[in-house]
C-alpha positions in Angstrom: -26.0 -15.3 29.0 -28.1 -16.2 32.1 -31.2 -16.6 29.9 -29.3 -18.9 27.5 -28.0 -21.0 30.3 -31.5 -21.3 31.9 -32.9 -22.3 28.5 -30.4 -25.1 28.1 -31.1 -26.4 31.6 -34.9 -26.3 30.9 -34.5 -28.1 27.5 -32.3 -30.9 28.9 -34.1 -31.4 32.3 -37.7 -30.8 31.4 -38.0 -31.3 27.6 -35.5 -34.2 27.5 -33.8 -33.0 24.3 -30.8 -34.9 22.9 -29.3 -32.0 20.8 -29.6 -28.2 20.9 -29.2 -25.8 17.9 -27.6 -22.7 19.3 -26.3 -20.4 20.7 -26.7 -17.5 18.4 -23.7 -15.5 19.6 -20.2 -16.6 20.6 -20.5 -14.9 24.0 -23.3 -17.2 25.0 -21.6 -20.3 23.8 -18.9 -20.8 26.4 -21.1 -21.8 29.3 -23.7 -23.6 27.2 -20.9 -25.8 25.8 -20.0 -26.8 29.3 -23.6 -27.8 30.1 -23.7 -29.8 26.9 -20.5 -31.7 27.9 -22.0 -32.4 31.3 -25.3 -33.8 29.8 -23.6 -35.3 26.7 -25.9 -33.2 24.6 -24.4 -31.8 21.3 -24.5 -28.0 21.1 -24.7 -27.2 17.4 -24.2 -23.6 16.3 -24.3 -22.0 12.9 -23.4 -18.5 14.0 -20.9 -18.8 16.9 -17.7 -18.3 14.8 -15.3 -16.9 17.4 -11.9 -18.6 17.7 -12.2 -18.5 21.5 -14.4 -21.6 21.3 -13.3 -24.6 19.4 -14.7 -28.1 18.7 -11.2 -29.5 19.3 -11.4 -28.4 22.9 -15.1 -29.1 23.4 -16.1 -32.5 22.1 -19.8 -31.9 22.3 -19.6 -28.6 20.4 -20.3 -28.6 16.6 -19.8 -25.5 14.5 -21.8 -25.8 11.3 -20.2 -22.6 10.0 -16.7 -21.4 9.0 -14.7 -20.2 11.9 -13.3 -16.6 11.8 -9.8 -17.8 10.9 -10.9 -18.8 7.4 -11.0 -15.1 6.4 -7.6 -14.2 7.7 -5.7 -15.2 4.5 -8.3 -13.5 2.3 -7.9 -10.2 4.2 -4.1 -10.5 4.1 -4.1 -11.1 0.4 -6.3 -8.0 -0.3 -4.0 -5.8 1.8 -0.9 -7.1 0.1 -2.5 -6.6 -3.3 -3.0 -2.9 -2.8 0.6 -2.5 -1.5 -0.4 -1.3 2.0 2.2 -1.8 4.7 0.4 -0.4 7.7 -3.2 -0.6 9.0 -5.3 0.3 12.0 -7.3 -2.5 13.6 -10.7 -1.6 15.1 -12.6 -4.3 17.0 -15.2 -4.7 19.6 -14.1 -5.2 23.2 -15.9 -8.5 23.7 -14.7 -12.1 23.8 -15.8 -12.5 20.3 -14.0 -9.4 19.0 -10.8 -10.2 20.8 -10.7 -13.8 19.6 -9.6 -13.1 16.0 -7.0 -10.4 16.8 -4.0 -12.6 17.6 -4.5 -14.7 14.4 -5.1 -11.7 12.2 -2.0 -9.8 13.6 0.3 -12.8 13.2 -0.9 -13.3 9.6 -0.4 -9.7 8.7 3.1 -9.5 10.3 4.2 -12.6 8.4 3.4 -10.7 5.2 5.3 -7.6 6.4 2.2 -5.7 7.2 2.3 -3.8 10.4 -0.6 -3.1 12.7 0.3 0.4 13.8 -2.6 0.8 16.2 -5.4 -1.2 17.7 -8.7 0.3 19.1 -11.2 -1.8 21.0 -14.7 -0.2 21.0 -16.0 -0.4 24.6 -19.2 -2.3 25.2 -20.9 0.9 26.3 -20.5 2.3 22.8 -20.3 5.8 24.1 -20.5 8.1 21.0 -18.3 10.8 22.6 -15.6 8.3 23.6 -15.6 6.7 20.1 -15.4 10.2 18.5 -12.4 11.1 20.6 -10.5 8.0 19.5 -11.4 8.6 15.9 -9.9 12.1 16.0 -6.7 10.6 17.6 -6.5 8.1 14.7 -7.1 10.8 12.2 -3.9 12.5 13.4 -1.9 9.4 12.6 -0.3 8.7 9.2 -2.1 5.4 8.5 -5.2 5.6 6.4 -6.1 1.9 6.1 -8.6 0.6 8.7 -9.8 -3.0 9.2 -13.0 -3.3 11.2 -14.0 -6.5 13.0 -17.3 -5.8 14.8 -20.9 -7.1 14.9 -23.8 -5.1 13.5 -24.7 -3.2 16.8 -21.1 -1.9 17.1 -20.9 -1.2 13.3 -24.1 0.8 13.5 -22.6 2.9 16.2 -19.2 3.3 14.6 -19.7 4.3 10.9 -21.9 7.4 11.3 -19.3 8.7 13.7 -16.6 7.9 11.2 -18.4 9.9 8.5 -18.9 12.8 10.9 -15.2 12.8 11.8 -14.3 13.3 8.1 -12.7 9.9 7.7 -14.9 8.8 4.8 -13.1 11.1 2.4 -10.5 10.6 -0.4 -7.4 8.9 0.7 -9.0 6.6 3.3 -9.6 2.8 2.9 -12.0 0.8 5.1 -12.2 -3.0 5.1 -14.8 -5.2 6.8 -14.5 -8.7 8.1 -17.2 -11.2 7.3 -18.9 -10.7 10.7 -20.3 -7.3 9.7 -20.5 -8.1 6.0 -23.0 -10.9 6.6 -25.4 -8.6 8.5 -25.5 -5.5 6.3 -29.1 -6.3 5.1 -30.4 -5.9 8.6 -28.7 -2.5 9.3 -30.4 0.9 9.1 -30.2 2.5 5.6 -28.7 5.7 7.1 -25.8 3.6 8.5 -25.3 1.9 5.1 -25.2 5.3 3.4 -22.3 6.3 5.7 -20.3 3.3 4.6 -20.0 4.3 0.9 -16.7 3.2 -0.5 -16.0 0.4 2.0 -14.7 -2.9 1.0 -15.9 -6.2 2.6 -15.6 -9.9 2.3 -18.2 -12.6 3.0 -18.5 -16.4 2.3 -19.5 -17.3 -1.2 -22.3 -19.8 -1.6 -22.7 -21.3 -5.2 -25.8 -20.8 -7.1 -28.1 -23.8 -7.5 -31.6 -24.7 -8.4 -32.5 -25.7 -4.8 -31.2 -22.3 -3.6 -33.3 -20.3 -6.1 -36.4 -22.3 -5.2 -35.8 -21.7 -1.5 -35.3 -18.0 -2.1 -38.6 -17.7 -3.9 -40.4 -19.4 -1.1 -38.5 -17.3 1.5 -39.4 -13.9 0.0 -43.1 -14.5 0.7 -42.7 -14.2 4.5 -39.2 -12.8 5.3 -36.6 -10.2 4.3 -33.4 -10.9 2.4 -31.7 -14.1 3.2 -28.0 -14.1 4.4 -25.4 -16.8 4.9 -26.5 -17.4 8.5 -29.9 -18.4 7.2 -28.5 -20.8 4.8 -26.2 -22.4 7.4 -29.2 -22.7 9.8 -31.2 -24.5 7.1 -28.3 -26.9 6.3 -27.8 -27.5 10.1 -31.4 -28.6 10.6 -31.1 -30.9 7.6 -27.9 -32.4 8.9 -29.3 -33.0 12.3 -32.5 -34.6 10.9 -30.3 -36.9 8.7 -28.3 -37.9 11.8 -31.5 -38.7 13.7 -32.7 -40.9 10.8 -29.4 -42.8 10.7 -29.5 -43.8 14.3 -33.1 -45.1 14.0 -35.5 -45.8 16.8 -34.3 -44.6 20.2 -37.5 -44.8 22.1 -36.0 -47.2 24.5 -33.1 -44.8 25.2 -33.2 -41.8 27.5 -31.2 -40.1 30.2 -29.0 -41.8 32.7 -28.2 -40.6 36.2 -24.9 -38.8 36.3 -22.6 -38.3 39.2 -24.3 -36.3 41.9 -27.6 -36.1 40.0 -30.9 -36.2 41.8 -29.3 -35.1 45.1 -31.4 -32.8 47.3 -30.0 -29.4 47.9 -28.0 -29.2 44.7 -28.8 -26.8 41.8 -30.5 -27.8 38.6 -27.2 -27.7 36.8 -25.6 -30.2 39.2 -28.6 -32.5 38.8 -28.5 -32.7 35.0 -28.7 -36.3 33.7 -26.6 -37.8 30.9 -28.1 -38.4 27.5 -27.7 -41.8 25.8 -28.7 -40.5 22.4 -26.5 -37.4 22.3 -23.1 -39.2 21.6 -24.8 -41.2 18.8 -26.2 -38.1 17.2 -22.8 -36.4 17.5 -21.0 -39.3 15.8 -23.5 -39.4 12.8 -23.5 -35.6 12.5 -19.7 -35.5 12.1 -19.8 -38.0 9.3 -22.7 -36.5 7.2 -21.9 -35.1 3.7 -24.4 -33.6 1.4 -25.0 -30.7 -1.0 -26.7 -28.0 1.0 -28.0 -24.5 0.1 -24.7 -23.0 1.3 -22.6 -25.4 -0.7 -20.9 -28.7 0.3 -21.8 -29.6 3.9 -18.8 -31.5 5.3 -17.5 -31.1 8.9 -13.8 -31.5 9.5 -12.6 -31.3 13.1 -16.1 -30.2 14.1 -16.6 -27.2 11.7 -17.2 -26.4 8.1 -14.2 -26.1 5.8 -13.2 -22.7 4.4 -14.6 -21.9 1.0 -14.4 -19.0 -1.4 -15.1 -15.4 -0.3 -16.8 -12.7 -2.2 -15.2 -9.2 -2.3 -17.7 -6.4 -2.5 -17.8 -2.6 -2.6 -20.4 -0.5 -0.9 -21.9 2.0 -3.3 -24.7 4.1 -2.2 -27.1 1.8 -0.3 -26.2 -1.3 -2.2 -23.3 -3.8 -2.4 -21.5 -4.3 -5.7 -19.6 -7.6 -6.2 -16.1 -6.8 -7.6 -14.4 -10.2 -7.3 -13.6 -13.4 -5.4 -10.9 -15.0 -3.3 -10.3 -18.7 -2.9 -7.5 -20.7 -1.1 -6.2 -22.1 -4.4 -6.1 -19.1 -6.8 -6.1 -16.1 -4.5 -7.9 -13.1 -6.0 -9.8 -13.9 -9.2 -12.6 -12.4 -11.3 -14.8 -15.4 -11.7 -15.0 -18.2 -9.3 -16.7 -20.6 -11.8 -13.9 -20.6 -14.4 -11.0 -22.2 -12.5 -7.9 -22.8 -14.5 -5.8 -25.9 -13.8 -2.4 -25.2 -12.2 -3.3 -21.6 -11.7 -0.8 -19.8 -9.5 -1.9 -18.0 -6.3 -2.6 -14.4 -7.2 -2.5 -11.2 -5.1 -3.1 -8.9 -8.0 -6.0 -6.5 -7.4 -6.1 -5.7 -11.1 -8.4 -8.7 -11.5 -11.1 -6.9 -9.4 -13.7 -4.7 -11.0 -13.4 -0.9 -10.7 -13.7 0.2 -7.1 -15.3 3.4 -5.8 -13.4 4.5 -2.7 -14.5 6.9 0.0 -14.9 10.4 -1.3 -16.1 9.0 -4.7 -12.4 8.4 -5.7 -11.5 5.8 -8.3 -7.8 5.9 -7.3 -6.7 3.3 -4.7 -5.5 5.0 -1.5 -1.7 4.8 -1.0 -2.4 3.9 2.7 -0.8 6.8 4.4 -0.9 10.6 4.5 0.9 13.4 6.2 -1.4 14.8 9.0 -2.1 18.5 8.7 -1.1 19.1 12.3 1.6 16.4 12.5 5.2 17.2 13.5 7.9 17.4 10.7 11.5 16.3 10.7 13.9 19.3 10.9 16.6 18.9 8.3 19.6 21.2 8.8 21.3 22.6 5.7 24.7 24.5 5.7 25.4 27.6 3.6 28.7 28.3 2.0 30.3 30.0 -1.0 31.2 28.1 -4.1 30.2 24.7 -5.5 26.6 25.8 -5.8 25.8 22.8 -8.0 26.1 20.6 -4.9 24.3 22.8 -2.5 22.8 26.3 -2.7 20.6 28.3 -0.4 19.0 31.5 -1.8 16.3 33.8 -0.4 13.3 35.0 -2.4 13.4 38.8 -2.3 9.7 39.1 -2.5 8.5 36.5 0.0 11.6 36.2 2.1 11.4 32.4 1.9 14.5 30.3 1.6 15.0 28.1 -1.5 17.2 25.0 -1.1 18.6 23.5 -4.3 21.5 21.5 -5.5 22.5 17.9 -6.1 22.5 17.0 -2.3 18.9 18.3 -1.9 17.7 16.4 -5.0 19.2 13.2 -3.7 17.4 13.6 -0.3 14.1 14.4 -1.9 14.3 11.4 -4.2 15.0 9.1 -1.3 12.2 10.6 0.8 9.7 10.1 -2.1 10.8 6.4 -2.6 10.1 5.5 1.0 7.1 3.2 1.6 5.9 5.5 4.4 5.5 9.2 4.7 8.4 11.4 5.9 7.2 14.9 6.6 10.2 17.2 6.7 11.3 20.9 6.4 14.7 22.4 5.6 16.2 24.8 8.0 19.3 26.9 7.5 22.1 26.2 9.9 23.1 29.0 12.3 25.4 28.9 15.3 24.5 30.2 18.8 25.5 33.7 17.7 23.2 33.6 14.7 26.0 33.3 12.2 25.2 31.0 9.3 28.8 30.7 8.0 29.4 27.0 7.3 31.4 25.1 9.9 30.6 21.5 9.4 31.9 20.3 12.7 29.6 22.7 14.6 26.7 21.6 12.5 27.3 18.0 13.3 27.7 18.8 17.0 24.2 20.4 17.0 22.8 17.2 15.5 24.6 15.0 18.0 23.4 17.1 21.0 19.9 15.7 21.5 19.1 18.0 24.4 19.2 21.1 22.1 16.8 19.4 19.7 17.7 21.6 16.8 17.9 19.1 14.0 16.8 15.6 13.3 19.1 15.2 10.3 21.6 17.1 8.1 21.8 17.3 4.3 24.9 18.8 2.6 28.2 18.1 1.0 29.8 16.9 4.2 32.9 14.7 4.0 32.9 11.5 6.0 35.9 11.5 8.3 36.6 9.5 11.4 36.1 12.3 14.0 32.7 13.1 12.6 31.6 9.5 12.4 32.0 9.3 16.2 29.3 12.0 16.5 26.7 11.0 14.0 25.7 8.2 11.6 26.4 8.9 7.9 24.5 7.5 5.0 26.3 5.5 2.3 28.4 7.8 0.0 26.4 8.7 -3.0 29.1 10.6 -4.8 32.9 10.5 -5.0 34.9 13.6 -4.2 37.1 13.1 -7.2 40.3 14.5 -5.7 43.2 14.4 -8.2 46.6 15.9 -8.5 47.6 18.2 -11.4 51.3 18.4 -12.4 52.9 20.3 -15.3 54.5 18.4 -18.2 58.0 19.7 -19.0 58.7 19.2 -22.7 62.2 20.7 -22.7 63.7 18.0 -20.5 67.2 16.8 -21.6 67.0 13.4 -23.2 69.9 11.0 -23.5 70.7 7.3 -23.8 71.2 7.1 -20.1 67.5 7.7 -19.4 67.1 4.1 -18.3 69.2 4.9 -15.2 66.6 7.4 -13.9 64.2 5.0 -12.1 67.0 4.1 -9.6 69.2 6.4 -7.5 73.0 6.5 -7.8 73.5 4.9 -4.4 71.3 2.0 -5.4 73.1 1.5 -8.7 76.5 1.4 -7.0 75.3 -1.0 -4.3 73.9 -3.3 -7.0 77.2 -3.3 -9.0 79.3 -3.8 -5.9 77.2 -6.8 -4.8 77.5 -8.3 -8.3 81.3 -7.9 -8.4 81.6 -9.6 -5.0 79.5 -12.4 -6.1 81.6 -12.8 -9.3 84.8 -13.0 -7.2 83.3 -15.7 -4.9 82.3 -17.8 -7.9 85.7 -17.6 -9.6 87.4 -18.7 -6.3 85.1 -21.6 -6.0 85.6 -22.6 -9.7 89.3 -22.2 -9.7 89.9 -25.7 -8.3 87.8 -27.3 -11.2 89.9 -25.7 -14.0 92.8 -27.5 -15.5 94.4 -24.4 -16.8 95.0 -21.2 -14.9 93.7 -17.8 -16.2 95.7 -14.7 -16.7 95.1 -11.8 -14.3 93.6 -9.8 -17.2 91.1 -12.6 -18.0 90.2 -12.8 -14.3 89.5 -9.1 -14.2 87.4 -9.3 -17.3 85.3 -12.1 -15.9 84.8 -10.2 -12.6 83.7 -7.0 -14.5 81.6 -8.9 -17.0 79.6 -10.8 -14.4 77.5 -7.8 -13.2 76.5 -6.9 -16.7 75.7 -10.5 -17.8 73.7 -11.3 -14.6 71.3 -8.4 -15.5 71.2 -8.8 -19.3 72.2 -12.3 -20.4 70.5 -15.6 -19.6 71.9 -18.4 -17.5 75.0 -19.2 -19.7 77.8 -16.7 -19.6 80.5 -16.5 -22.4 83.8 -14.8 -21.7 86.7 -14.7 -24.1 85.1 -17.4 -26.2 85.3 -19.8 -23.3 82.3 -21.3 -21.6 82.0 -20.6 -17.9 80.4 -23.7 -16.4 78.3 -22.2 -13.6 74.9 -23.4 -12.7 73.3 -20.5 -11.0 70.4 -22.6 -9.9 72.5 -23.7 -7.0 72.2 -20.2 -5.6 68.5 -19.7 -6.2 
């Protein structure tokens, strides 16, 4: 960082440059950008992709590359496509390594993907310390690892990963584009230790100009990567900006505040460029077809493009598919279909060779060999063995747990999206008796200090007193309690069977109330009649009313005479 800062001061003060291409790494960029702002000299970088530095916060910083956030959606889509719900994040403990982590974690969590553990590789890259952390991660259930490091850290990490036995079947390793773009420069032995790894890197479209450049490049240099193409396009863009502003021979550097003062440092005495702001303005407006694709700066950096998804096989990289912001995962980037829906399906990728030469996609988790298991208490009782039965193998002495309750528990455990290591244990009280007493069993589960069971499986009825001790699952079967009563076929049958539903007292009370009502009605109606009724007729009407009120409709006939009573007045 000191060397980079000294170089900037020398270029601005002695060489009188109006723009600087650099720095190479994000760690050197922070202080260099401040010097560029002071001298009004644009700092143009094709490799400082960290999110800790941004053109929006530094007006004289131009990033002619994609920033690291452009790959976040691609990584999240790939993890979603394989159905992984947890992963371990490994990154280098530098400003560059830490810059992407908050954005990546937020994007994963929004897609219901949990980062179960984060490990920052120290800058010392001590092999022993890294190995110790790898063995700790090996004891965890998660088997998906996302690596965000530069090539020096990657060269130190993956040989230790292979040595720790974490490049075997069941593991999945993903690389961000930082390491993916530098694989060609890594040692072949390191590449060999990465077999089965998946990675992403920016896609640059094929063109005649690119092929011609590659042919010329091979005569004097090794394989060309994306950084070389971005560097080539950066130089072209800066040259085009210089041509647009024309002759600037009469322009130079102006004195800034506090410049040319004795006793101050070279940094404080930096002058201000007159040409720098002009170059910056033209640079941000330039558009052309470069070797890396369309060169167009938005908010000071290149816009995200498509990514290639590749698989490490042996010492080579095999392209298995693409990702782009419009379609998601696709097989061929050239054949875009109109109105194509965003896809997270990994079935569009070519066949993948995973670590351990496996062709089956890892499920993302595994039960560690030395991990703790949940202790599931099981009661033993006589009868109803279809629900729950505990038997002992006479030869091995092992207990066999069977029955409907055990089958339901195993089915639920298998359907969980995460591993649930467990073992069944026969319930015994403090005296060693395994006779079933459900309340004692639940008390042992509720008393955490005894630490006997983590859960209980059995035909245990849910009652209020037990619900105060433990949490029950939803009922998965009905007890089906019914009442059986004998049918008496020799019962005496008569015409008065309709009187059976009501008791004698209720019948008498109903009849008495009806007779009283009839008497009241006759008294009220007596004044409206022109002729008086005989006592016998009055008695018939009073006795007839209880029966007619239950059987007949609103109009009552008595002795062929109509009784004009509107019962609605009493409703």
